[in-house]
N, C-alpha and C positions, 0 to 999 in steps of 0.2 A: 773412408776406404775400408773395405773388409780385409784387404790383404796388401802388404807391400814387403818385398824382399829384394835385397841387393847382393849379387854374387860377383866374385872376380874369377875369370876363366884362366886356368893354368894348364900346363901340359899334362898334369896328373888328374885334371877334372875341374870342379868348381868349388871355390871356398866361400862360405857365407860370410858377408860383412855386416849386414843389418837386417834385422827381422822385426816386422811391425808388432808381432806378438811379444817380443822381448822388451817389456816396458822399461827395464833398467837400462838396457843398451840404447833404446830410443831416447830416454831421458838424457843420457850423457851427450848424444849428438845434438839434441835440441838445446841443451844448456850451453854447449860450446859454440854453436854456429847460429842459434836462433832459426834453424831450419833443419830439414832432413838432408844432411850433407855428409860427404866424406872427402878426405884429402887424398889426392893422387900425386905422388912424387915420382917423376920420370927421369931417368938418366938420358944422356944424349943418344938418340937413335932407338930408345926403348919404346915398345908398344905393349899396351895392356888392354885387354878386352873385358868389359863388364856386362853383366846380365841383370836386367830388371824384370821383376814379376809383380804385377799389381792388379787389383780389382776394385774399381770405383763404383759406388752405388748410383751416381747421378750422371757420369760422363765417361766417354772413352778417350778423353783427352788428358795427357799427362805432361805437366811442364818439366822441362829438362834444360839445364844450363851448365856449360863448362866454362869456368872463368879462372883467371889468376886469383891468387889469394888476396892481393891488394884490391882488385876490381870488385871481388865479391863483398868484402867488408865495406868498401866505399859505397857501393849500392845499398848494402844493408843499413849503414848509418844514415844515408839519405832517406831511406824508407822509414826508418824509426823517427827521423825528424818530421817527416810529413804526417805520419800517424799521430805523433805527439801534438803537432799543430792542429790536426782535426779534433783530437780529444780536448785540448785546451780551448780551442775555438768554440766547440760545442758547449763546454762548461760555461764559458763566458756568455755565450748566447742564452743558455738557460738562466743565468743571473739577470741578463738584460731583459729577457722576456718576463721574468718575475717582477722586475722594476717597472716595466711598462704596464703589466697587469695591476700592480699596486697603484700606479698613477691614474690609469684609465678605467680599471675594473672590467676590462674586456677579456673574456675567458679564452678567446682564440689564441692569445699569446702564451697561455699555459700549455695548450695543445702543441703549439709550435715548439716551445722549449722542450717538452717531453719527446717530440718527434726528433729534434736535433740530438738529444741525448741518446735515443735509440740508434740514430744513424752513426754517431761516434762509436757506440759499442759494436755495431755491425762492422764498421771499418776496422776497428781493432781486431775483431774476430776473423774477418775475411783475410787479413794479412797473416793469420795464423798465430798471433801472439797469445790469444786466450788458450789455444791448444798447447803452445810451446811452454807457457809458464804454469798453467793450471790443470788442463783437462786431458793431457795425453794418456793418463792411466785409464780414463773412462771414455772410450771412443764413441759410445752411444750419445753421451752428453755433448761431446764436441761436435758430433754430426747434427744434432737437433738444435744446438744453440744458434747457428747461423740461420736456420729456418725460422726460429722464433723471433730473432732480432729483425730480419728482413720483413717479416709479416707485420711485426709491431710497428716498424717505421712507416710502412704503407698505410696501415690502419690509422695511426695518429695523424698523418698528413691529410687523409680524407676527412677526418673529424675536424682538423684545423680549417680546411676549406669550407665545411658546413657552417662553422661558427663565424668565420671571417666574412663570408658572403651572405650570411643569414638566409641560406637557401630554402629553409622551411617557408619563409614569407616571400622572397624575391624570385626563387627558381624552384617551384615545387616539384617539377618532374625530375630535374637534376638532383634535388634533395632525395627523392625516392631511390634513385640509382646509388647515390653515395651511402645512404642508410643501408641498402642491401649489401654493398661492398663492405661496410663496417661489420655487419653481422657475419658475413662470410669469413672475413679476417679473424673475427673472434672464434668462429668454429675451427679454423685452421690452428689457431693457438691452442685451443682446448685439445685438439687431436694430437698436436706435438707433445703437449704435457702428458697426455694419456699414454703416448708411446714410451715416454721415459719411465712412467710409473708402472704400467701394467703390460705394455707391449702388445703384440698381436695386430698391429696396424701395418699395412703394406708400406714399406719405407719409400719405394720408388714412386708409388702413387702420391704419397704425401709430398715428396720433393717436387713432383711434377705440378701438382695443384699450387704448391707454394710459389714456384717460379712464375706460373701463370698469373697468380695474384699480384706478385711484385711487379711484373711487367704491366698489368692493367693499372696498378696504382701509379707506376711511372708515367704512363700515357695520360692519366687523368690529371696529374699535377700541373702540366703546362696549361691545361684547360682551366683549372682553378686560377692559375696565375693570370691568364688572359681575362677572365671575368673580374679579377682583382684590379687589373689595369683600367678596365672600363669603369670601375667604381672610383678608383683613386690612382693617380700616376705614381704614387710612392711604392707601388708593388712591382714596378718593372724589374728591379734586381732579382726578385724571387722568380719571376717568369723566365729570365735568362738562365738562372741557376737550375731551375727545374727542367727546362728544355734540354740543357746539356746533360743533365743526369738521366733524363728519359732516354736520350740517344745511347748513352753508355750502358744502361741496364738492358735496353732492348738488344743491343749488339751482343752483350755478354750472354744473354739468354739464348740467342740464336747460335752463338759460337759453342757453348757448352753442350747444346742439344745434339750436335753432330750433323744437323741438317745441311750445313755448308762446311765441308771438311777443311776448306782452305782458310777459314777464319780462325784466328788464334786469340787467346785471352791473356792479357797481362794484368794480373790482379793488382800490380803496383799502381795502376792508374786510379784505383780507389782513393788513394791518398790525395793526389792533386784534385780529383773531382770533388772529394769531400771538403778539402780546404777552400776551393773556389765557392762551393755552396755555403760554407760558413761565412765567408767574406760577404757574399751577396745578401745573406740573411741579416748579417750585422748592419750592412748598409741600409737595408729596408727598415730596420729598427731605428737607425739614426734619422732617416728621412721621416719616419713616423713621429719621433720625438720632436723633430724640427717643426713638423706640421702642428703638433700639439702646442708648441711654443708660439707659433704664428697665430694659431686660433686663440690662444690665451691673450696675446697682445691685442688681437682684433676685438676680442670680447671686452678687454679692459678699456680699449678705446671707445667701443660702443657704450659701455657702462658709463664712462666719463662723459660722453656726449649726452647720454640720457639724463645723468645727474645735472649737467649744466642746463639741459632743456627743462628738467623738473624745477630747477632753481629759478629759471626765467619764468616758468609758469607760476611758481609760487609768488614771485615778485609781481607778475601781472595780475594774479588773483588778489593779492593784497591791494594793488592799485584799484582793481575793479570793485573790491569791497569798499574802499574809501569812496569811490565814485558813487557806488550804490547807496552808501550811507548819506552822502550829500544829496543824491537824487531823492531818497526817501524823505529827508528833511524838507527838501523843496516841495515834494508832493504833500507832505503833512501841512506845510505852511499854506500851500494852495488850497488844500481841503478846508483848512480853518477859514481862509478867506471866502471860499465858496459857501461854506456853512453860514458865515456871517452875512454874505450877500443874500443868500436864500432867506435867511431870517428877516433881514430888512425888506426884501422884496415882498414877503408875506404881509408886511405892514402896508405897503402900497396896494397890494391886492385886496386887503381888508378894506382899505379906504375906497377903492374903486367899487367893490361890492356894496359898500354902505351908500355911496353916491347913487348907484343904480337903484337900490332899494328905496331910498327917499325920493328919487325922481319919479319912480313909478307910483309911489304913494301920493305924491303931490299932483300927479296927472289925473288921479281919480280912477275908480274901478270901472273897467269896461272900455276905457279909452285906449286906442292903440299907442304904443310907445313911439316916441320920436326917433328920428334917425340917429341923433346923438346918443340917446339912451341905448339904442340897439348896438351902436358902435362900441360904447363903453362896456356893455354886457359881453359882447363877443371878445373884446380885448381882455377883459378880466378872465373870461373862461380860457382863452389861449395862454395867458400868463400863468394860469394854474397848471395847464398842460406842460408848459415849459419847465416849471418847477418840478412837477411830478416825473417827467421823463428824464430828468438829469440823473436819476438812479441808473438808467440803462445806458445813456450816452456818456462815454468817458468813464465808465465804471471800471476801475483797475482790478477789482476782485473777481470779475467774471461777467458772463452774459446774464441778462434779466429781461423778461417780457411779462407784461400784464395783459393777458388775452381775455377778451370779452366779446359779447355780441353787440355790435355797434351799427349805427346808421351812417355810412360814409358820406351819403348825400348831405345830411345835416351838418356834419363836420366841415365839408367843403363850402357850404353856403355861409356858415359862420365866419370862416376865414375870408371868403369873398367880401363880406361886409367890412372886414378890417382893411383889406387892401384896395377896395374900390375908391375911397377918398384919396389914397396915396397915388393911385394910377390917374385919377382925375386931375390931381394937382400937377402931375408931370405931363399932362395932355396925352395920356395913353388910354386907349379903349380896352377895358378888361371885360372879357366875356367868359361865362362859366356855363357849360352844357353838361348836365349830369343826368344820366339815365341809369342811376344806381338803384334799380328796383331791388328790394330785398335787403337782407342783412349781410354783415361781413364779420368774420372772426379776426379781430384786429387788436393791436395795442393802440387805443384811441389817442393817447397822448403823443406817442411816437408818430402815428399817422398824421396828426395835426402838425407836428414839427416838420415832417417831410414835405407836406403841401406848402407850409409857410416858407421853407427855404427855397422851394421851386419857384413860388410866386415872387419872393423877394429878389432872387437872382434875375428872373426875367424882367421885372420892372426896373431894377437898378441898372441893367445893361441895355435897356431899350430907351433911346432918347425920345422917340415918338413913334406912333404906329399902333400896333395891337398886341395884346397878350391874351391867348385863348387857352382855357383849361377844360379838358373833356375827361369824363369818367364813365367807364362801363363796368358792369358786374355780371359776368356770365361764364359758363364752362369752367367753374372752379377757379377763376382768376379775377382779380380786381385790377383793372388797367387804367392808368392815368397817362394822359398825353397833354403836354404843355408846349405850345408854340408861341414864339415871339418874333417880331420883325426887327430885332437888333442886328448889330454888325456880325454876329456869330463869333464863335471861339476859334482858336487855332486848330488846324488839322491834327497837329501833334498831340495837343491836349485831348481832343476828342478821341483820337485813336487810343491813347493811354487809358482814358476813362472806360471805353468799351472793352478793352483787353482785360481790365481788372474789375469788371462788373461782378458784383456778388461776393467779392472778397474784401478784406480789410488791410491789404498791403499798403504801407505808408508810401506816399509819393515822394520823389526827390523835390528838394526846394526849387530846383530849376523848372519844374513843371508848373509852378505858380498855381497850385490848386487851392482855391479859397476856402474860408471857413464853412461857407454854405455847402459846397460840394463835399467837403469832408464829412459833414453831418449827414448829407443825403446818402453817401456811400455806406456809412456805418449803420444807418437805420435800415437801408435796403438789405444789407448783409444779415443784420440781426433778425429781420423778419422773413428771411429765407427767400428773398425775391431777387429781381435783377432789373437792369435798365438798358436802354439803347439811346445813344446821342447821335443826332444827325445835324450837321451844321454846314452852312455856306454863307455867302455874302448877303443873302436875303433873310437870314435869321437862323434860329436854332429850334430844333424839335427834340424834346426829351420824352421818352416813353418808359414808364415804370410799371412793372408787373409784379403783383404780390399774390401769394396763394390765398385762396378764400374757399375753404370747404363748404361754407354756408351759402354759396351762390344759388343753390337749388332748393334751399329751405333749411329750417332749423327744427331738430327733434329734441325737445326739452327732456332732461333726465334729472333724477335726484342724485344727491352725492353718493349714496350707496350704489345706485345703478351705474353711475360713471366709474366708480372704483372697481366694480365687478367686470366692466367692459375692458379695462386695461389693468391687469394685475401687476404689470411691471412698474407701476407708479404708486406711491403712497400719498393719498389725498388727505390733507389735514386742514381743519378749520384754523383760521389764523389765531383765534383765541386759545384753542387747544394746543397749538404749536408754541405759543408764548408760555404756556404752562409746562412745556417739556414733554408733550404726549408722543412726539415722533421719535421712537426708538430706532436705532440704526439696524437695518436688516438687509442691507445690500441694495435696496430699491431707492429710486430718486424721489425726493420729497417734493410735492406740489402743494402750494398754499391756496386755500379757498377763502374768498372774502366777498363782501357785498359791494365794495367800491374799489377804485384804483387811485384814490387820492394820494398825495405825496407821503403822508404819514404811513398809510397802508403799504405803499410800495417800499419805503425804507425798511419797515419791519419785516416785510416778506423777503426782500433781497438779502437780508442778513441770514436767512435760513434756507433759501431755495433760489433756483434760477427761473422759476415760473410761478406766476400768480394767475389763477383762473377766477374771473369775476362773474358772479351770478347775474342772470340765470344761466345754469349749466346746460350744456347740450352735447349730443353725441359728436357733432362736427368738430368740437374742440380737439378730440383725440386724433382727428385726421389732419390737423395742421402739421406741416413738416417739422416745425420747432418742437412740438410735443412728441411727435414720432421719434425724433432724434434722441430726446431724453429717455424715451422708453426702449432704446436700443433697436428701433426699427429704422432701416436706412431711409433717410430723407431724399426725396426726388426733387431736383431743381425745377422750380415752376416755370422758368423761362430761360431760354438759351440764346445768347447773342451770336453764336458761331454759325 
């Protein structure tokens, strides 16, 4: 107020009682009554007239109250209690916010604590106590202090909303609005401080913008509370407190503006509103701490469950390690048995080759070999294929093929010589029709085992009738078709075999897949082929298709030319490889040798997944197995779907 004067009207004129400019007199009445007040003592029937003269900077409204002495001080004590509650509650809130910040590290609680402290200071000032006790000699400071505290409270609350909701990330448009409001509040604070220091700023304009800013902040606070409830239900007390405060601030702004003269302002409501806001903010912090406790309990429970699961996994890992050790021991024992069996089998093979050699020598030069000698020679050759191909079939260290240019027709005829007597003994007619003109890129040992298992299965499960083997070699494919007149296999087994053609998925024991079919499936998958099984009561037909890039001819290349045609492979002579010539450079090593005997295959398999047997040709690089090693996508040669 720029002016406040109180007069008593008498018959002789007017007597001055209180003058705003008389700071000593003003200080005495403020000290006695904690208000601008004067006592009126009336005798029975006495009438006294008083005159007030005032000029307010921000309002045309002036609170006036006539009360008894007891009622006045009862109301004053109640007001002091409320204001004390607001101040103490705000201080406690500041401590609680500091505690929550220390526990969680979330900065928004520091902003909330600072805003609550500014609100407590504004409540203390709005009730006049800062002026009563401290600033009545400096009316400019008393006038600007309320403006600064109200603006600071609104600014801090908006900053709290930004931090709580993380509006920069979750609500970018709302964040831009809040950021603009924070900067505008900072400008108002700077203008108020400049008014105190240097003056020259229109006070009414500053008060007008200040109240507009506070009203805008009051209306934004329930919006922040609503977004907070959508994020977590623990913020519902803040929403209620801010909604009630927004109503009070908006009402007060309209009332003091004089737009609606009938509205009155009771500043004593600041105390109850502030105390209610402190209680709701405290409840919010309590709910937040409870949520932290609940989250910690849940985290401890999850950690305990994870530790128990980890312990169970550790025990399972230990058990699996023991099982693996036992399995490896069994595998090593089996390997030693197989190595011993292979070693002894070579003795038998050597004896068979010796018998064939001496039988041919005894028959004389130029005389055709007998059927028995032919059978012995074919059997010895097939036995050598079985020993050699053991490196590829059942190899636990990885895949291995020994590809070379072969004559599939000769291989089939040799095996037919072996199985013809067996079929004749069982009264089965075995016929072989081979139109395999040309060569094939094959692992000859594995190819021989494939045909052997097909013929063996067909003859074993055919009591009488016919077994027919047909081979064709064209269009980049080597096609084998075996038909028998046996009882056929079960539809379930045939369906499973067709569904898993070309892969190495192990069958269930209930499927009763025999040793022969397991070998057939593994060989076909290794050679990048496929098969089809057709069966009924009249017999079974098995069609096997293998890729053969050499079906249209062979183009012989030297080792250097072959290496230049495929730089993704490192081609090494087996002798140079054994001397350590193949340095690691990220490429796949391919071994080159003159034969694919058992010793050569074993030495090559220790260093590589592929052995190429001379003569070398360009078509070897087109085989899907070679293309897969060279990081070229292999195309399935035959589809059963």
